[in-house]
Each structure stands twice: as structure tokens, then as C-alpha cells.
N, C-alpha and C positions, 0 to 999 in steps of 0.2 A: 384606730377605728375598728370595731368588731364587724364581722361580715356574717350574713346568713349563709346557710349551707350552699345554696345555689350560687350566691355571689362569690363565696370562697372557692367553689369549684371552678368558676370562670376565671378568677384571679390566679389560681394555680396554673391553669392552662397558659395564661399570659406569661407568668414567671418562667415556666419551662420553655416556652417559645423564645424568650429573650436570652436563654442560655444560662440562667441563674438557678440556684437551688432554693426551693421554697421550704420554709419551716412553718408548719401549721400548729398553732398554739391554741389549746382549749382545755376546758375542764374534762376530767375523766368521764368516759361514757357519753360524750357529747356527739360523737359521730365522725371522728377524725379517720379512723380505719375504714369506715363505710365510704367516706368521701374519696379516699385514695383508691379503694376498690372500684368505685364508679368511674374515677378518672382513668384507670387502666382499661376499663371496658370501652369508654368513649374513644380512647386513643388506640384501641385494638393492640394493647401492649400486654406483654407477659409480666405478671406481678410477682416479685420476690419480697419477702418480709423478714426483717431481723428485729427482734425485740431487744433493744440495747440494754435494758435493765437486767437481762439475763446473760450478758456478755461479760467475760472476765478479761483483765489485762493480759495481752499476749495471745488471745484466741486467734488473731489473724496472722501473727508472725511467730508463734511459738515454735522453736525447733523440735523436730521429731525425728526419730531414727528411721532409716529407710526400711522398706517392707520386703526387700528381696536380698538374697545372699550376694548377688552380683554388686550390690552397692557398698559392700565392705571392702576396704583396701587392706590387703595382706602385706605385712612387712617381714623382712628376714629376721630382724633383731628385736623388734618392738611389738610383735603380735599384730592383731587386726585393729583397724580403725574405721569407724562408720563415716561414710560421706554424708554428713547430716544435711538434710534439706529443710526448708521452711514449710510448715503446714498452713493450710487455709481453712476457714470455716466451711462447713458443708454447703451453706447457702452460696457462698462465693464460688465454690467449685461448680455447683449446679448451674449457677448463672453463666459462668464462662462457657461451660459445655453447651448450654442452651443457645448462647450467642453464636457459637461456632456452627451449630446445627441449623439455626434460623438467622442468618446474617442480615436479612431485610426486615426483621420484626423488632419493633421498639421494646425495650425492657425498662420497667420501673423498679428500682430497688428502694423499698420503703423502710427507713430506719425509725421504728416506732419507739416511743418512750425514750427519746434520745437523752434528755437531761436527767433521766433516772439511772443512767450509767455513771460510773465513777469518772473523776476528772481525767484519769489516765486513759480510760476507755474512750471518752469523748475525743481526747486529743489524737489518739491512734486512728479513730474513725475519721476525724476531720481532715487528717493528713490524706487519707484515701479520697475523701469527698473533694478536696481542693486540688490535689495533685493528680487524682485519678490513677494512682499508681502505688503499689506496695512492693518493695524489693524489685524484682524484675517483671512482676505481673502488672499489666495495664488494663484498665477497664475499657471495654469496647465502646466505640463512639455511640452506639445505639442505647447505652445504659443511661437513664436519667435518675437522679436521686431525689427523694422527697423525705423530709424529716418531719417528725411530730413530737411535740413537747407538751407537758403539763405546765401550767403557769407557775412562776415562783415570785416571791415577794420583790425581787429586783426589777421585775417587768412593770412597765407603766400600766396602771389600772388594776394591778393584782397585788397591792401592798398587803392585803390580808390573806393571801394565799397560804395554805397549810400543807401543801404537798411535800413529801420527802424527796426533793430533787437536789441535784448538784448543779448550781448555776454555771453556765459556761462563761468563759472569760470574754472580754470585749473583742478579742481577735476573732473568736468563733462567731459571736453575734454579728459582727460586721461583714461576714462572708456569706450570709444567706439572707433571704428575704422573708421576714416574719409576717405571717397572715394569721390574724386572730379570728377564730371561729366561735360564733355564739349559737345558742340553741333557739332559733327562731321558730315559733309555732307554725307559721304559714308554710315555710319551706319544708319543715319536718312533716307536716300533714300531707303536703303534696307528694313527698317521697314515700310516705307510709301507705298512701292510698293508691299509688301507681300499681298497675297490674303486671305481675311477673308470672309467667306460665299459667295464665288464666286466673290468678288469684291476687288480691291485694297483698302487699308486703306485710302489712300489720293487720291483725284481727280487727274487724269492724267495731267490736265492743270497746277496744282501746281507743281507736280514732274518734268514735262518737263521744266518749268520755272527755278526751283531751280537747275536742272542739268546744265543749261546754266549760271545761276547766283548764284553760291554756296555761295558767300559772303553775300547774302541777307537772308540766313536761320536764322541767329541770329546776330543782330547788337547790340553791347555793347557800352555804353557810348553815347556821343552826337557829336562825330567828324563828321563833314560834315552834321549833322542833328540837328543843334543848335536850330531850331525853332520847332522841333518835340518833343511832350511829349509822343508820342507813337512810339514804334520801334518793328520791327519784331522779333518774337521768334518762336520756333517750335510749341508752343501751339497756337500762333496766326495763324500760317499757317494751323493748324487743323481746327480752326474756319472758315478760309477762304475757305477751302475745302468743309465744310458743307454748307457754304453760296453759293458757286458756284452751288452745287447740287440743292439747293433750288431755286436759280435764274433760272436754267435750267428747273426745274419742273414747275415753274410759268411762263415760257417763258418770263423772264425779263432780261436775259443776254444781249439782244440787246439794253437795255436801258442804255446808256453810263453814264448818271448822277447818276442813282441808283447804278450801278455797281461800279463806281469810289468812291462814298461816302462810300459804304460798305468796299471796299478794304482799303481806307484811314483810316477808323474807326478801322480797325484791325491792319494795318501795319504801320501807320503813313503816312504823306503826301508824303515824298520822294519815298519810296518803294511802297506805295499804288498806287500812280499815275503811276509809271513805270509799275507795274503789271496790272493795269487797261488798260493801252495802249496795253500791251501784249495780254490781253484777247480780246481786240477789233480786233486784228489781227488774233487771233486763234479761236475765238468763232464760233460755227457752223453756217452756213448759212441756216440751216434747223433745225427745232425742230423735235423731234421724231414723234410727231403726224403728222406733215407735210410730213415727209419722208415716212410714211406708207400710207398716205391718199391722198396726192395731186397728180394729174395726171401728172404734169410736174416735179415731185421730182427727177427723174433720170437725166433729163436735167439740173436742178438746181445744183445737186451734181456734175455733170461733169464740170461745170464752176467754182467750188471752188478750192482753192489751196489744194495740197495733204494732208497737215496737218489738214485742216478743214474737208476734206472728211473722214479722219480716225477718227476724233473726233465725227462726226455725226454717223458713223457706230458703234463706241464704245458705244455710248449712246443707239443706237437702239438694240444692242446685249445684253445690260444689263437691259433694261427696262421691268420689270415684267408685265406691262400692255399690252405689245405687244409680247407675247410669239412666238418664232420662230417655235414652233411645230404646230402652226395654219397655214393652207395651204396658205392663202392669205398673211400673214405676211412673211412666208418663201420665197414665190415667189418674193415679193417686195425686201426683203433683198438680195436675189440672184442678182436681177437686179442692185441694188445699189452697191453691192460688185464688180460686174463685171466691173464697169467703173473705179475702182481704179487702181493705178499702182501696179505692181506685189509685191513690197516689202510691200506696205500697205495692200494688200490682205493677205499676209502671217502673218503680225503682228496681224490682226484681227482674223484670223483662230487660231493662237497660243493663243490669249487671250480667245477665246471661248473654246479651248481645256483645258485651265487651270481651267475653271469653272466646278464644280462637276456634272458629269453625263450628260453634255449637249449633247455629241455625242450619248450616249446611248438613250436619249430621242428622238433625231432626228431619230436615226435608227429605233426605235420602231414605229415611225409615218410615215414611208416612203410609206405607202399605199396611202398617199395624194401626188399628183404629185408635188406640190410646195415644200413640205418638201423633197421629193426624189431628186428634182433638187438641193436644197441647200446642202443636205448631200453629193451628188456627187461632187458638186463644192468645198466644203470645203475639202473633201478627196483629190481631185486633187491638190488644192492649197498646202495642207500640204505635199504631196509627192514631189511636185515641189520645195518647200522651203527646204525640208530635203536634196534633192539632191544638191541644191545650197550651203547649209551649209557645207556639206561634201566636 
């Protein structure tokens, strides 16, 4: 049974608490790495990651010559002989050193793309996973292992899988707990819209689009997209979100050719073209700089559709180069906010309230008339919106 992101996160917690090793199985880009990163945050654990597809046989136990002259044995008749030691991967060395320095902190060792390593690499690592020892080195008790795999055709429910993986043998499969992760739109949107450092994880243009087109979050296979070698995944939408932010920063979102090329390069031709058209309809008619500096900015904003007005204001409210605690910026933002419909005003006020200490900073700067005007306007909007919600 496939699990949503949140359910899989909770199930992984249970597996670790039971003393077993979880293996998270899911399509590429579905959010396995993000899930393990959030797991580490929730458990206040230090996270170390090894991408198994990049590991070669012997990386953990390959013999290496000593690095000091003292490690050479000198003989009278046969010359010198190196006292060869076994080398360990950099991640393993760093993990052991961290464990020694922080004996009370949990460590998660994430073995990503486990079944994209060779059979020999998998066996070598599984010996470490199961025995928690390699040669004379023992894993500290505070180290917990989490594996991630792409599906292969031998797994139930993935008979049409096309990943270039090396299926593990039955002994390996029997020694971990398999958890299948699916791309659920509800759990992904909940994750994407959560506030981190005062901002949603994913650009609002992306989450708004996927709320309307949930089927485009993750397209598996080639049905209807036979000419596409690229298809949308949750990881691709994360890249798109960052690209939109950068396009906005460089004031290039208005450039249809550049925007479409970047969207298609992440999402494939079909979904990329559709999303680029969506952006053309929703992209702001004002940049942040224009909104704060142009004399006719309020008039321009008034002529935009409500969705674009809200997008302009959202960008203005979150751009650190134009702090709202500056008198002129606060005055202009008040003028822009005043021309929006009531529901749009309330949405912006609520987003501002969700940012850490925004109202406290505005309140502390109300000796400036523009800031005082904005603070009073936001307070009034919030009160009016609360009454409507009730």
C-alpha cells in the first residue's frame, strides 16, 4: 500500500522506533530525500547522506597505504614493508568523528539510491547495515540507517518500472521494512505552502496552479506524453519554484520565450507549455521595483486582474530590499493595498501576519506616518476579515 508524504513520514518514525531499518521506495523526484531531511529535523538528528549509485566496490574497505613514515616496517634483509590499514569513506569517517564529539545526539545515515548501486556494493553496505560493523569499526548506537530506492519491476505494483536499478536479493529485501511513497497532492501542497523563514517553501504561482491541476504534480509513464523525455515530478516543481523566483528577481518573467524554455526544460513540453501559458496570465504586471518607485504604479495595479494584484503585493510584502518599516515603502504599500478587493486585502494581511514579528516591527516604527498608516490599515483589514470568517 502506497503512503502519502505525511503518512510515510509517520511510518518511518515507527519503523525506527521499533529498531528496524526502513527502505523508502518511490519514483524519482517524488520527495524521498526531502522526507528524510524532515525526519532528521523532527528527531533533532544529524543527517549524513551517501548516494549509493556513486559508490564503487571496495570504497568502504579498500586497503590504502599509511600516510606517515612511522607506519613502514623496516627489515634488515627484505627492505621496507607498509603496515597497510583499511580506509573508510569520507562520510563514514565524518560520522564517527561527529558521534564521538556529540555522544548524546542521534545520527541518521541516509543511503540514497540504494538499488542503483551494483550488487557487490549493495552486499557490502548491507553487511554494514545488518552487522553494524566493518572490520574492527562499529557503528555507534546513536546511528540509525534509512534507505531509499527507486522501484524496479520485481516489486509488487511496479511491473512496468523502467529504472536502471540492480534488484537486491531476497535476503536483503527481508531485512528491511519497505515503505512505498506516493505523490499525494494534498500532503505535497501542505508541505509546499508551509512557512519557512517567513516564506512559503514553494512559490505561490506553482501551488496555485497545482491546486487547479493536481494531476500535473507527478506524471508517471508516457501516456499522452509520448514525445516527452521529461515529465513533471515534485522535485521538478521545486526547481520551477526557484526558477520563477529568480526570473522575478531579474525581471525576466515577462519574457515569454525564456520563461517557456525554462518551464519546458523542467516539466517537459506538454505540462511546461501549459504552465508557461498559466504564468503569462498570472504574472505580475509590475515588478517590485516598479511598484515602489513608479509614479503611476497605483494606477497600473488598479488595471490588473485581482489575481495579478495579489501576486504583486505578495512579492512587495516579502522582498527584503524594500522593507515595509521604511516610511516611503509603507506609504506606497498602503496605497497599493487599498485598491485591491476586500478578499485580496485580507489574504495579504494574513500572509503578513504569518511572517515572524512583522506586526511587532511595524508597531515599533509607527512614529513614521507612512508606517503608522500601514499598521492601521492592516489592523482594520484583519478585524474586518475576522468578522467575515466568524
